[in-house]
C-alpha positions as CSV (number, residue, x, y, z in Angstrom):
1,X,-32.0,-27.1,-41.8
2,X,-32.3,-27.2,-38.0
3,X,-30.4,-29.6,-35.8
4,X,-31.0,-30.8,-32.3
5,X,-28.7,-29.7,-29.5
6,X,-25.2,-30.7,-30.6
7,X,-23.2,-33.4,-28.8
8,X,-20.4,-31.9,-26.8
9,X,-17.1,-33.5,-27.9
10,X,-13.4,-33.4,-26.9
11,X,-10.9,-34.2,-29.6
12,X,-7.7,-36.0,-28.8
13,X,-5.3,-35.7,-31.7
14,X,-1.7,-36.3,-33.0
15,X,-2.2,-33.5,-35.6
16,X,0.7,-32.7,-37.8
17,X,2.1,-35.9,-39.3
18,X,-0.7,-37.2,-41.5
19,X,-3.0,-34.5,-42.8
20,X,-6.0,-36.5,-41.8
21,X,-6.0,-35.0,-38.3
22,X,-6.2,-31.4,-39.7
23,X,-9.0,-32.6,-42.0
24,X,-10.9,-34.1,-39.1
25,X,-10.6,-31.0,-37.1
26,X,-11.8,-28.9,-40.0
27,X,-14.7,-31.3,-40.7
28,X,-15.8,-31.0,-37.1
29,X,-15.9,-27.2,-37.4
30,X,-18.3,-27.8,-40.3
31,X,-20.4,-30.3,-38.5
32,X,-23.4,-28.7,-36.6
33,X,-24.3,-32.0,-35.0
34,X,-21.2,-31.8,-32.7
35,X,-19.8,-29.1,-30.5
36,X,-16.1,-29.3,-30.1
37,X,-15.5,-28.0,-26.6
38,X,-11.8,-28.8,-26.1
39,X,-8.8,-30.3,-27.8
40,X,-5.9,-32.3,-26.4
41,X,-2.8,-33.3,-28.3
42,X,-0.8,-36.5,-27.9
43,X,2.4,-38.2,-29.1
44,X,5.7,-36.5,-29.7
45,X,6.0,-32.8,-29.7
46,X,2.5,-32.1,-28.3
47,X,3.2,-28.4,-27.8
48,X,3.9,-28.0,-31.6
49,X,0.7,-30.0,-32.2
50,X,-1.2,-27.7,-29.9
51,X,0.1,-24.7,-31.8
52,X,-1.1,-26.3,-35.1
53,X,-4.6,-26.7,-33.6
54,X,-4.7,-23.1,-32.6
55,X,-3.5,-22.0,-36.1
56,X,-6.4,-24.0,-37.6
57,X,-8.9,-22.2,-35.4
58,X,-7.3,-18.9,-36.4
59,X,-7.7,-19.7,-40.1
60,X,-11.3,-20.9,-39.5
61,X,-12.0,-17.5,-37.8
62,X,-13.3,-19.3,-34.8
63,X,-12.6,-18.7,-31.1
64,X,-10.4,-21.6,-29.9
65,X,-11.6,-23.8,-27.0
66,X,-9.2,-25.0,-24.4
67,X,-6.3,-26.7,-26.1
68,X,-4.0,-28.8,-23.9
69,X,-0.6,-30.3,-24.8
70,X,-0.8,-33.9,-23.5
71,X,1.5,-36.9,-23.2
72,X,4.5,-36.9,-25.6
73,X,5.9,-40.3,-24.6
74,X,3.9,-43.6,-25.1
75,X,3.2,-45.7,-22.1
76,X,4.7,-48.6,-23.9
77,X,8.1,-46.9,-24.2
78,X,8.1,-47.3,-28.0
79,X,10.1,-44.6,-29.7
80,X,8.0,-41.8,-31.2
81,X,7.7,-41.9,-34.9
82,X,8.2,-38.4,-36.4
83,X,7.8,-37.6,-40.1
84,X,9.7,-34.4,-40.0
85,X,7.3,-32.1,-41.9
86,X,5.0,-31.4,-39.0
87,X,4.1,-27.6,-39.0
88,X,6.4,-26.7,-42.0
89,X,3.5,-25.2,-44.0
90,X,2.4,-23.0,-41.0
91,X,4.9,-20.2,-40.6
92,X,5.5,-18.5,-37.2
93,X,3.8,-21.2,-35.2
94,X,5.8,-20.1,-32.2
95,X,3.5,-17.1,-32.1
96,X,0.5,-19.3,-31.4
97,X,-0.1,-19.4,-27.6
98,X,-0.3,-22.6,-25.7
99,X,-1.7,-22.6,-22.1
100,X,0.8,-24.6,-20.2
101,X,-1.5,-24.7,-17.1
102,X,-4.0,-26.9,-18.9
103,X,-3.8,-30.6,-18.1
104,X,-4.8,-32.8,-21.0
105,X,-6.0,-35.8,-19.0
106,X,-8.0,-33.6,-16.6
107,X,-9.6,-32.0,-19.6
108,X,-10.5,-35.4,-21.0
109,X,-11.9,-36.6,-17.7
110,X,-14.5,-33.8,-17.8
111,X,-15.9,-34.8,-21.2
112,X,-18.6,-37.3,-21.9
113,X,-17.7,-38.0,-25.6
114,X,-14.1,-38.2,-26.7
115,X,-13.0,-38.5,-30.3
116,X,-9.5,-40.1,-30.1
117,X,-7.7,-40.0,-33.5
118,X,-4.1,-40.6,-32.4
119,X,-2.3,-43.0,-30.1
120,X,-4.4,-43.7,-27.0
121,X,-1.9,-42.5,-24.3
122,X,-4.0,-39.5,-23.1
123,X,-7.2,-41.5,-23.0
124,X,-5.6,-44.3,-21.1
125,X,-4.3,-41.9,-18.5
126,X,-7.8,-40.2,-18.3
127,X,-9.7,-43.3,-17.6
128,X,-7.2,-44.6,-15.0
129,X,-8.9,-42.3,-12.5
130,X,-12.5,-41.1,-11.9
131,X,-13.9,-39.6,-15.1
132,X,-17.1,-38.6,-16.9
133,X,-16.4,-40.3,-20.2
134,X,-19.4,-42.2,-21.5
135,X,-18.4,-42.8,-25.1
136,X,-15.3,-43.0,-27.2
137,X,-14.9,-42.5,-31.0
138,X,-11.7,-44.1,-32.1
139,X,-9.7,-44.2,-35.3
140,X,-7.5,-47.3,-34.8
141,X,-6.9,-50.9,-35.5
142,X,-6.9,-53.2,-38.4
143,X,-9.6,-55.8,-38.4
144,X,-8.9,-57.5,-41.7
145,X,-5.3,-58.6,-41.3
146,X,-2.5,-59.2,-38.8
147,X,-0.8,-56.0,-39.7
148,X,-0.9,-53.6,-36.7
149,X,-2.2,-50.1,-37.4
150,X,-0.1,-47.0,-36.5
151,X,-2.3,-45.5,-33.7
152,X,-2.4,-48.8,-31.9
153,X,1.2,-50.0,-32.3
154,X,2.5,-46.5,-31.3
155,X,1.3,-47.2,-27.8
156,X,0.1,-50.8,-27.3
157,X,0.0,-50.6,-23.6
158,X,-2.4,-47.6,-23.7
159,X,-4.6,-49.3,-26.4
160,X,-4.8,-52.4,-24.2
161,X,-5.9,-50.4,-21.2
162,X,-8.5,-48.4,-23.1
163,X,-10.2,-51.4,-24.8
164,X,-9.9,-53.7,-21.7
165,X,-11.8,-51.0,-19.7
166,X,-14.9,-51.8,-21.7
167,X,-16.1,-48.2,-22.3
168,X,-18.6,-47.9,-25.1
169,X,-16.7,-47.1,-28.3
170,X,-17.3,-46.7,-32.0
171,X,-14.1,-47.8,-33.7
172,X,-13.1,-47.6,-37.3
173,X,-10.0,-49.4,-38.5
174,X,-7.6,-48.8,-41.3
175,X,-9.1,-51.7,-43.2
176,X,-12.2,-49.5,-43.8
177,X,-10.6,-46.1,-44.0
178,X,-8.2,-47.1,-46.7
179,X,-11.3,-47.7,-48.9
180,X,-11.8,-44.0,-49.2
181,X,-9.1,-42.1,-51.2
182,X,-8.8,-38.3,-51.6
183,X,-9.1,-37.6,-55.4
184,X,-8.0,-34.5,-57.3
185,X,-11.5,-33.2,-57.6
186,X,-12.0,-33.4,-53.9
187,X,-8.8,-31.6,-53.2
188,X,-9.6,-28.9,-55.7
189,X,-13.0,-28.4,-54.0
190,X,-11.3,-28.0,-50.6
191,X,-8.7,-25.6,-52.0
192,X,-11.3,-23.3,-53.5
193,X,-13.0,-22.6,-50.1
194,X,-10.7,-20.0,-48.6
195,X,-7.6,-19.7,-46.5
196,X,-8.3,-22.8,-44.5
197,X,-9.0,-24.8,-47.6
198,X,-5.8,-23.6,-49.2
199,X,-3.8,-24.8,-46.2
200,X,-5.6,-28.1,-46.2
201,X,-4.9,-28.7,-49.9
202,X,-1.2,-27.8,-49.4
203,X,-1.0,-30.2,-46.5
204,X,-2.7,-32.9,-48.5
205,X,-0.2,-32.6,-51.3
206,X,2.8,-32.4,-48.9
207,X,1.7,-35.7,-47.3
208,X,0.9,-37.4,-50.6
209,X,4.4,-36.4,-51.8
210,X,5.9,-37.9,-48.6
211,X,3.7,-41.0,-48.8
212,X,4.4,-41.6,-52.5
213,X,0.7,-42.2,-53.3
214,X,-2.8,-40.7,-52.9
215,X,-3.8,-40.7,-49.2
216,X,-7.0,-41.6,-47.3
217,X,-8.9,-39.4,-44.8
218,X,-8.6,-41.9,-42.0
219,X,-9.5,-39.7,-39.1
220,X,-12.4,-37.8,-40.8
221,X,-14.0,-41.2,-41.7
222,X,-13.8,-42.4,-38.1
223,X,-15.4,-39.2,-36.8
224,X,-18.1,-39.2,-39.5
225,X,-18.9,-42.8,-38.7
226,X,-20.1,-41.6,-35.3
227,X,-21.9,-38.5,-36.6
228,X,-23.6,-40.3,-39.5
229,X,-24.0,-43.9,-38.4
230,X,-26.4,-44.4,-41.3
231,X,-23.4,-44.4,-43.6
232,X,-21.7,-47.4,-42.0
233,X,-22.3,-51.0,-40.9
234,X,-21.1,-52.0,-37.4
235,X,-20.8,-55.2,-35.5
236,X,-20.5,-55.4,-31.7
237,X,-18.1,-57.2,-29.5
238,X,-14.8,-56.8,-27.5
239,X,-11.6,-55.5,-29.1
240,X,-8.5,-57.3,-28.0
241,X,-4.9,-56.0,-28.6
242,X,-1.9,-58.3,-28.5
243,X,1.6,-57.4,-27.6
244,X,2.5,-56.5,-31.2
245,X,-0.5,-54.1,-31.6
246,X,-2.6,-56.6,-33.6
247,X,-6.3,-55.9,-33.1
248,X,-9.0,-58.6,-33.2
249,X,-12.8,-58.4,-32.5
250,X,-14.4,-61.0,-30.4
251,X,-18.0,-60.7,-31.6
252,X,-20.7,-60.4,-28.9
253,X,-24.1,-58.8,-29.2
254,X,-23.7,-57.3,-25.8
255,X,-20.1,-56.1,-26.3
256,X,-19.2,-52.5,-25.6
257,X,-17.3,-51.9,-28.9
258,X,-19.0,-51.1,-32.2
259,X,-16.5,-51.8,-35.0
260,X,-17.2,-50.5,-38.5
261,X,-17.1,-53.4,-41.0
262,X,-18.5,-51.6,-44.1
263,X,-19.1,-48.1,-45.3
264,X,-20.1,-46.2,-48.5
265,X,-16.9,-44.7,-49.9
266,X,-18.2,-42.2,-52.4
267,X,-20.9,-40.9,-50.0
268,X,-18.4,-40.7,-47.1
269,X,-15.9,-38.7,-49.3
270,X,-18.5,-36.3,-50.5
271,X,-19.8,-35.7,-47.0
272,X,-16.3,-35.0,-45.7
273,X,-15.6,-32.5,-48.4
274,X,-18.9,-30.8,-47.9
275,X,-18.3,-30.4,-44.2
276,X,-14.7,-29.2,-44.6
277,X,-15.8,-26.7,-47.2
278,X,-18.6,-25.5,-44.9
279,X,-16.0,-24.8,-42.2
280,X,-13.6,-23.1,-44.6
281,X,-16.3,-21.0,-46.3
282,X,-17.7,-19.9,-42.9
283,X,-14.2,-18.7,-42.1
284,X,-14.3,-16.5,-45.2
285,X,-17.8,-15.1,-44.3
286,X,-19.7,-16.9,-47.1
């Protein structure tokens, strides 16, 4: 199958705590519609997170694009949440080089499409000055209850700045991503696809054990919603974020924000697994 010229994308990620960031990165490497041209990391130990990104590229047998360690502290001043298992399944991460001369916000400003799957600190800094960003793809928010979602509440000030700016954005909240759950068959399929797949399966099981229940691929769903808009239903409007991190959508047909309000869970899960397996199998030369 042939594809049109891929969309150039920069990924902004808090990879390492929830396995879904690593799954999203792997899925992107198996998605010919998008060309991942750079990665920035955000929230907490961003150098460690950058090393994890580089390790993923090494296991995928791909040349790494520019990888920049970004803001570690939220704009809001809220303490950083840290699970404690970040990087434990990737031995000798200190050997993975990180280019300390790269500036994450400068990197983001040069992109036109940014997929933001962590707290929005870096993105808020990037759009505060002249930039080329035309479109955001965001995993964040909860549009079905008053319970704030992690990415938003981790830096409420940044989220408010990003959504108030009115940049076009496709946003998928946890109310939708929780509808898709990684099952044992999907994990087994990922594991069987080589070294990258084995790491992903181990990371999934580690996170499930920490969480105490089966987990959802939140970040891959948000990215896939932009790659395959035919798999989701969106409504338009303006997203507002209150001081507690609660997100609401003010519906307007001319609003800049497209919020996912429905999706096809079995199809989404199958598509994510297929793309992750494609990336992992390519790494093995299959």
